[in-house]
C-alpha positions in Angstrom: 2.6 -27.6 -3.4 -0.4 -27.2 -6.6 1.2 -26.6 -9.7 -0.5 -23.1 -10.6 0.4 -20.9 -13.8 -1.1 -19.0 -16.9 -0.8 -20.4 -20.2 -2.1 -17.8 -22.5 -3.0 -14.3 -22.3 -5.0 -12.1 -25.0 -5.4 -8.8 -24.6 -7.7 -6.7 -27.1 -8.3 -3.4 -27.2 -6.0 -2.6 -24.3 -4.2 0.2 -24.5 -1.4 0.3 -27.3 -2.7 -3.4 -28.8 -5.5 -4.0 -30.7 -5.2 -7.8 -30.1 -2.4 -9.4 -29.3 -2.2 -13.4 -28.2 1.3 -14.6 -26.4 1.8 -18.2 -25.3 3.2 -19.0 -22.3 4.6 -21.6 -19.5 6.1 -22.2 -16.6 9.3 -20.9 -15.0 10.5 -17.3 -16.7 9.0 -15.4 -19.5 10.1 -12.3 -20.2 9.3 -9.7 -22.5 12.0 -7.3 -24.3 11.3 -3.8 -25.6 12.5 -0.2 -25.1 10.1 1.8 -23.4 7.1 3.0 -25.0 6.4 -0.1 -26.9 3.8 -1.9 -24.9 5.6 -4.6 -22.6 4.0 -3.6 -20.0 0.9 -2.8 -21.0 1.0 -7.1 -21.4 1.8 -7.3 -17.7 -0.9 -4.3 -16.5 -2.8 -7.0 -18.4 -2.5 -9.7 -16.2 -2.4 -8.1 -13.0 -5.4 -6.4 -13.6 -7.1 -10.1 -15.0 -6.3 -10.8 -11.2 -6.6 -7.6 -8.9 -9.7 -5.4 -11.5 -6.8 -2.6 -10.5 -3.5 -1.4 -12.3 -0.4 -0.4 -10.4 -0.1 3.0 -13.0 -3.6 4.8 -12.9 -6.6 4.7 -11.0 -9.3 4.9 -13.2 -10.4 2.5 -16.4 -10.1 4.8 -19.8 -6.6 4.3 -20.0 -6.6 1.5 -20.7 -9.1 0.8 -23.4 -7.1 1.9 -26.8 -8.0 5.2 -28.1 -11.0 4.7 -30.2 -12.7 1.9 -28.5 -15.1 1.2 -26.3 -14.5 -1.2 -24.5 -11.0 -3.4 -23.7 -11.1 -7.7 -23.5 -8.4 -9.9 -20.8 -8.8 -13.2 -21.3 -6.4 -15.6 -19.5 -6.3 -19.3 -19.1 -4.9 -20.7 -16.2 -3.7 -24.2 -14.9 -4.2 -25.1 -11.6 -3.1 -28.6 -11.6 -4.8 -30.9 -14.5 -8.1 -27.9 -14.0 -7.9 -25.5 -16.8 -9.7 -22.2 -16.2 -10.4 -19.1 -18.5 -11.0 -15.9 -17.2 -11.9 -12.9 -18.9 -12.8 -9.2 -18.5 -14.6 -6.5 -20.2 -13.3 -3.1 -19.2 -16.3 -0.3 -19.5 -14.8 2.8 -19.1 -17.8 5.1 -17.5 -19.9 2.2 -17.0 -19.7 -1.8 -14.8 -17.8 -3.9 -16.1 -18.4 -7.6 -17.4 -16.6 -10.6 -16.4 -16.2 -15.0 -17.5 -14.9 -17.6 -16.1 -15.2 -20.5 -18.4 -17.4 -17.9 -21.1 -20.1 -17.8 -18.2 -21.0 -14.6 -17.3 -20.6 -14.0 -13.5 -23.0 -11.5 -11.8 -20.8 -9.0 -10.6 -17.1 -8.6 -12.3 -14.9 -9.1 -8.8 -16.3 -11.9 -8.7 -13.6 -13.1 -10.9 -11.1 -12.1 -8.7 -9.5 -14.8 -6.4 -8.7 -17.3 -9.7 -5.4 -16.4 -10.5 -3.4 -14.3 -8.1 -0.1 -12.1 -8.4 2.1 -10.0 -7.1 3.9 -7.1 -9.2 7.1 -5.1 -8.8 7.1 -2.0 -10.7 8.9 1.3 -10.1 6.1 2.4 -8.4 7.2 0.3 -5.6 8.6 3.4 -3.9 6.2 5.0 -3.7 5.5 2.2 -0.6 7.8 3.6 1.6 7.9 7.7 0.1 4.2 8.4 -1.1 0.9 9.0 0.6 -0.6 6.9 3.5 -3.3 6.0 0.8 -1.5 4.3 -1.1 0.2 1.7 2.2 -4.0 1.5 3.0 -4.2 0.2 -0.6 -1.2 -2.3 -0.1 -3.1 -3.8 2.4 -6.5 -4.1 1.0 -5.4 -5.0 -2.2 -3.2 -8.0 -0.6 -6.5 -9.0 1.4 -8.9 -9.3 -1.7 -6.1 -11.9 -3.0 -6.2 -13.1 0.1 -9.8 -14.0 0.5 -11.3 -13.2 -2.4 -14.7 -12.2 -0.2 -13.4 -9.0 1.5 -12.9 -8.0 -2.8 -16.4 -5.8 -2.1 -15.5 -4.6 1.6 -13.3 -1.7 0.4 -15.7 -0.3 -1.6 -18.1 -0.5 0.8 -16.5 1.4 3.4 -15.8 4.1 0.3 -19.7 4.0 -0.7 -20.6 4.8 3.1 -17.7 6.9 3.7 -18.8 9.8 0.7 -22.7 8.7 1.8 -21.6 10.3 5.4 -19.6 13.2 4.4 -22.1 14.3 2.0 -24.4 14.6 5.0 -21.9 15.9 7.0 -21.0 19.0 4.2 -24.5 19.6 4.0 -26.1 19.2 8.0 -22.3 21.9 8.7 -23.9 23.6 6.0 -26.7 24.3 7.9 -25.5 24.4 11.1 -27.7 21.5 12.6 -26.9 20.4 15.5 -24.6 22.5 16.6 -23.8 22.3 20.6 -27.4 22.0 20.9 -28.0 17.8 21.8 -30.2 17.4 18.8 -30.2 13.9 16.8 -29.9 13.8 13.3 -31.9 10.4 13.0 -30.1 10.3 9.1 -26.7 10.4 10.1 -27.4 7.7 12.7 -28.1 5.7 10.3 -24.9 6.7 8.1 -22.8 6.2 11.7 -24.2 2.9 11.8 -23.7 1.9 8.0 -19.7 2.9 8.8 -19.1 1.5 12.5 -19.8 -1.9 10.6 -18.0 -2.0 7.4 -15.9 -0.3 9.2 -15.5 -2.5 11.9 -14.5 -5.5 9.3 -12.3 -3.3 7.2 -10.1 -2.9 10.4 -10.2 -6.2 12.1 -9.1 -8.0 8.3 -6.6 -5.5 8.2 -5.4 -6.1 12.1 -4.8 -9.4 10.9 -3.3 -9.2 8.0 -0.4 -6.9 9.3 0.5 -8.9 12.1 0.8 -12.4 9.4 2.6 -10.3 7.7 4.6 -8.3 10.0 7.6 -11.8 10.2 7.4 -12.5 6.4 8.5 -8.4 5.8 11.7 -8.5 9.0 13.2 -11.6 7.1 12.8 -10.2 3.4 13.9 -6.9 4.3 17.0 -8.9 5.8 18.3 -10.6 3.1 17.5 -8.0 0.1 19.1 -5.6 1.8 21.9 -8.7 3.1 21.3 -7.3 6.8 21.3 -4.0 7.0 19.4 -3.2 9.7 15.9 -4.6 11.0 12.4 -3.6 9.5 9.0 -3.0 10.5 5.5 -2.6 10.3 2.6 -1.4 12.6 -0.5 -0.1 11.9 -1.0 2.7 13.3 -5.0 3.7 13.8 -6.9 7.2 14.4 -9.4 4.6 16.2 -7.1 3.3 18.4 -5.4 6.8 18.8 -8.6 8.5 20.0 -9.5 6.6 22.6 -6.5 5.7 24.2 -4.2 8.7 22.9 -0.5 6.5 25.0 -1.0 4.0 23.2 0.3 5.8 19.8 -2.7 4.5 17.7 -1.6 1.1 18.0 -3.8 -2.0 19.1 -1.2 -5.0 20.7 -0.9 -7.4 18.6 -1.3 -10.1 21.3 -5.1 -9.6 22.1 -6.4 -8.2 18.2 -10.7 -7.1 18.9 -12.7 -8.6 17.1 -15.0 -6.8 14.7 -18.3 -6.0 17.0 -15.5 -4.0 19.3 -13.9 -2.1 16.6 -17.8 -1.4 15.4 -18.6 -0.4 19.2 -15.4 1.7 19.1 -16.0 3.2 15.9 -19.6 4.5 17.8 -18.5 5.7 20.8 -15.7 8.0 18.4 -17.8 9.0 16.2 -20.7 10.0 19.0 -18.0 12.0 21.0 -16.2 13.1 17.5 -20.1 14.1 16.1 -19.4 18.4 16.5 -15.8 18.4 15.0 -17.4 16.0 11.7 -20.1 18.7 11.6 -17.5 21.4 11.7 -15.3 20.2 9.2 -17.6 18.6 6.8 -16.2 14.9 7.0 -15.2 12.3 8.7 -12.6 12.7 11.6 -11.9 8.4 12.7 -11.9 5.8 11.0 -9.4 2.9 8.8 -9.8 5.8 5.5 -7.4 7.6 7.8 -4.8 5.2 9.0 -1.5 4.6 8.7 1.1 1.1 7.9 3.5 2.7 9.2 7.4 1.3 7.8 10.2 1.2 10.4 14.0 0.8 10.1 14.5 0.4 13.4 13.5 2.7 15.4 13.6 4.9 12.8 10.4 5.7 10.0 11.5 4.2 6.5 9.1 7.5 5.2 12.2 10.6 5.1 14.9 8.4 7.3 15.7 5.8 4.4 18.2 6.1 2.1 17.1 5.6 -2.4 18.7 2.4 -1.5 16.6 1.3 2.3 13.4 2.4 -0.3 14.4 -0.3 -2.6 14.8 -2.7 0.0 11.6 -1.7 2.1 9.2 -1.5 -1.0 11.0 -5.0 -1.8 10.4 -6.3 0.8 7.0 -5.7 1.5 6.1 -7.1 -2.0 8.2 -10.4 -1.5 6.5 -11.1 2.1 3.4 -10.6 0.1 4.3 -13.0 -2.7 4.9 -15.4 0.3 2.3 -14.8 2.5 0.2 -15.7 0.0 2.0 -18.9 -1.0 1.6 -20.4 2.5 -2.0 -19.6 2.6 -4.3 -22.2 1.7 -4.1 -24.7 -1.1 -3.9 -21.9 -4.1 -0.6 -22.5 -4.8 1.8 -19.7 -5.6 1.1 -16.5 -7.3 2.7 -16.1 -10.7 5.2 -13.4 -9.8 6.1 -10.1 -12.1 8.7 -8.0 -12.6 8.3 -5.0 -14.0 11.2 -2.8 -15.2 12.8 -3.5 -11.4 15.5 -4.8 -12.2 17.4 -1.9 -14.2 16.3 0.1 -11.4 18.9 -1.6 -8.3 21.8 -1.6 -8.2 24.5 -4.4 -8.4 23.8 -5.8 -5.3 20.4 -5.9 -4.4 19.9 -7.2 -8.2 21.8 -10.1 -7.3 20.3 -10.6 -4.0 16.3 -10.4 -5.8 17.3 -12.9 -8.6 18.3 -15.3 -6.7 15.1 -15.2 -4.3 13.0 -15.4 -6.9 15.0 -17.9 -8.8 12.1 -20.5 -7.1 9.4 -19.7 -7.8 6.4 -21.1 -10.6 6.4 -18.7 -13.1 7.4 -15.3 -13.1 6.9 -12.8 -15.9 10.2 -10.2 -16.1 10.0 -7.0 -18.7 13.1 -4.9 -19.6 14.4 -2.2 -22.1 17.0 -4.6 -23.0 18.7 -8.0 -22.5 21.5 -6.9 -19.8 18.4 -6.0 -17.8 17.4 -9.6 -17.1 19.9 -11.5 -15.0 21.3 -14.6 -16.1 19.7 -16.7 -13.4 16.1 -16.6 -14.8 17.3 -17.5 -18.2 13.7 -18.9 -20.6 11.6 -17.8 -22.3 11.7 -14.1 -24.4 9.3 -12.4 -26.8 10.5 -9.4 -29.0 7.2 -6.3 -27.6 7.8 -3.3 -30.5 5.4 -0.8 -31.4 2.5 -3.2 -30.1 3.2 -6.6 -31.7 5.5 -9.3 -29.8 7.1 -12.1 -31.3 9.2 -15.2 -29.9 12.9 -14.4 -29.6 
């Protein structure tokens, strides 16, 4: 497998940093510092360079140092015998800008796919205990890393959905088309847009869940020490509407094509139009779907213990790492463990350390050196009040 790692990271006006430069190498690198010192900001910057999103906040404004107009994250990626310089300029309230080898690209999202990361963090407990939108985002972020051409698919779907919902709300408020069989030509146009993009997004998610499922089962068994069986099921509002007895599930052995799913969405929207006008929202589509996490026959959310929830969250990330590693010839993604070991009991901590030992590059953050397992010995950086020094 081709060797891939990040050899340099620099940030400018990023969160607590006016400027910082860090040399990196293959293997394990730990950033040690008490809470609030800036260690997580560094690994967050790496993740942002890979995905153009943060695992901590949903908007870009908090990423820019107070008093600054923009922030810059720059990384040098080594892939085999080639080096690639990646740069993102974060502009709150405006479009971000990106450069590859110092040449600006047309859209910032064109940078996605060069650097691939999988990040574990305390926030990952929300993958199990949180709302469905957290799990939908997990799938869509992973899709973008597996196939960068899909990076804009979810944002396009969200744009169409906002337009359609606005039209439904305004038309419903005026009493248009309720039970009278009249057409709303503009709504028909947005129905078509939503069906086309939604069919593509749904097909991609279904295929991803199909591929990810065995990795999740294996990873959960390893993290939990064989305590239970984990599985994932994609529950679609579309399938539930068209065939309620399927409980929202498509048969994994014969998944519908994007065109077939688009036609199903058209049919569902036609039959639900009156209800959607009454409520002013789109009632069917990928935006209302769920990734169900199951332990045995029970839903993990609501039934799993704290330890089981952590095992499931770790299993989802480990499964992502393995799927990415075995997909194509892009090499392993960079593995980021952000304050994870302090959250785990001794058994899970030891199992996780053992499972990631063979990874090509691992970035770890911890409050104290003892939080980093001995098996993950490597380079150390001390982080104090936004200053980074080699330990």
